[in-house]
Residue, then its C-alpha position, 0 to 999 in steps of 0.5 A: m715767499g714761504s717765510p712770514i717775513s717775505p711779504v713784508l720785505a717784498d712790500i718794502f722793496m716795491e715801495e722803494f721801487e715805485s718811489s724811484s721809478l715813478l719820480t724819474a718817469d717822463l709821464r706818470p699815471s694819474l692813479w697808482l694803487r698797489y696791493v702786494d704785487d697787483t697794481f691798479v693804474v689810471w693812465p691818461h696819456g694814450q695807448d702808445s705812451l702806456h706801452e712805453f711806460l710798461q717797457y720803462l718799468n721793466q727796464q728798472h730792475s732785472s728781477i722785476k717784470f710787469t705784465m699788463e691787463q687793460e679794460h675791456s668794454g669799460k670793465l677791469p677786474f682787480l682782485d675781488v673788485l670789478i671796476t666799471r668806468n662810467q660815461d662821466g668818468t666815475l668808477h663803479h665797483s662791485i664784486y668780481r667772480k671768475p667765470t669758473h666760480t660755482d658759488r659752492y660754500l660750506h654746506q649747512r649739513s656739514f659737520h662743523h660748529p655753527a659758528i664756522k657756518s655762520s662765518v661763511n655768511r658773515a664773510l660774504v656780507q662783509r665783503a659786499y659792504t666793503i667793496c660794492d657801491p650803493d648801486s650794486l650792493q642790493h644785487e650782491l646781497q640778493h646773490i649771496t642769499t640765493s647762493l647760501q640757500r642753494n647750499g642748504y641754508n634757510a631764509k632765517q639762517v641767512k643774514t644780510s644786514k651790515p656786520v658789526p666791525p671787529d673793533q666794536r664787537v663785545s669781547y669775551t675777555q672784556g674787563q678780564t686780565h686773563t681768560p683760560t682757553v681750551s681747544l676741543p674737537y667738535l662732537g655735535p650736541p655734546s660739544h655745546r653742553l661742554q661749552r656751556i659748562f666751561n663758559e660758566a667756569g670762565i673758560k673760553v672754548y675753541h672747537s677744532a674742525p673734525k678729521k676729514l675723510h682724506g686723512s683716513l684714506q691711504s695715498h695711491k702714490d708711490k712711497k717717497d724715494p728713500s734716497a730723497r732725504a738728508g743724511v750721510y751717504r757713501i759712494p763706492c769705487e771699483c777698487g773697494k774704497v768708498y767716499v763718505g759724505e753728508t748732505g742736507r738736501n737729497l742724494p740724487t742732487r748731491l751726486k749730480e754735483h759730484r759728477a758736474h765737478g768731474r765734467r768741469g775738471d774741478f777735481d779738488k772739489s770732489a774727493i771721489v772724482k779726484h780719486s777716480h781721475i788719479a787712479d783711473h778707477r770707475v766710480n759705481w754711481d748706481a750703488a751710492e746710497i744713504i747710510a744714515p738719514i739725519q736731518a739736523w746738521h750737527p748730528r749729521r757731521i758727527r755721524e759722517a766722521i764716525e762713518i769715515h772712521k768705520h769705512d775704507t775711504v778714498p783720500q778725503d777730508i775727515g770732516f768733523h774731528i772726533s777726539d782720540i779718547w772715543l776711538p776705542l769705542l768706534p768700530t774699525n773698518g769692516s765692523s758694524i754698529s747697531t745704533v749711533t745717536p749723536 
C-alpha cells in the first residue's frame, strides 16, 4: 500500500469483488456502503443468517477476509461517525472519538503560521457540519469550543459558523493565468512583513513549518548494520577462494538464500555452495561482507564484474561482461583499487 496507485487498484478490485459476491448471495443486506476497506451494512435477516453471510464472503477469495463488529446498545462507530439506531428505525449520526482521545490539538502558543492554527478550528468545524445531524450539531460545536479553549485559543479565535466550501472560496489566482509562488520558513513577524511585500508584487507565499526539536537531537538507537544494505559482497572459502555477488536487498537476507540452496540440495543455484559441496570445503559465512555498497542496479552489476576480475573466485558466472579493452586498466588478483565509480 506504499504506492500512490495502490488504493486505486484496491478500490477497483473491491468493486469487482462486491459486484460478484452480492449478486450470487442467497440473502443480501438492505444497505452496503464501503470506504476503501471499511464497510457499513444494514442486515435485516437475523443473527444466524448474518454469520452465514460473513462465512460466505470469506469463501469468495483466498486473500479477502472480513471481520465483523455489530452494534451495541443501538450504537455502532464507523470511521469518524457514531451511528445510533432510533426506536423508529431511523439513524442518528454524530462525531465518534475513541475512548483514548485526549482533545489535544496544535496549541495556540506553538510557533506556527496563524493560517495553520486557524485550519485546526476550520477542519474540526467542517467535520461537524458534514457528519452531525441537526440534533447533535450544537453539542459538537460546543465541544469544539471547549477543546480549543483548553488548547490556548480565546473566544474570539474560535469560529463555529459553517465554513465556506472550498469550491466557493475566492481564489488568489482568480483572473490570472500564472501566479509566481515562493516557499519560506516561518520566522514570526518578519515573515508577515515579507508576505505583504511579496503579495504587493503578485507573488504567492507559502510558509513551511519550523524545524522541530526532534530533528536536532541525536538518536539513541544503534547505527544501522553496514551489512543491511544493497551492494556487492564476497563470501570466503577456507581454500582461499571467494564468491563475489551482488544484491539489491541486504547481505543477511542473501546469505540465508545461499544456505537454503545448500540445505535443499539446489547446488546449481549457488556457486559458493556448489564449490563447497564438490571440493568438500567449509564456507566461512561469518566473514562474508559488503565490499561496495551501491544502490543502483546497473552500477552494481559493473562493480560486481570488476570485483570478480580482481579476486580469486570459485567457479561462477562472471555476471556483467566487461570488454577486453578495459582489462589492462583493471586490478589483477590480489591488487587493490582506490576508487571505482561506474
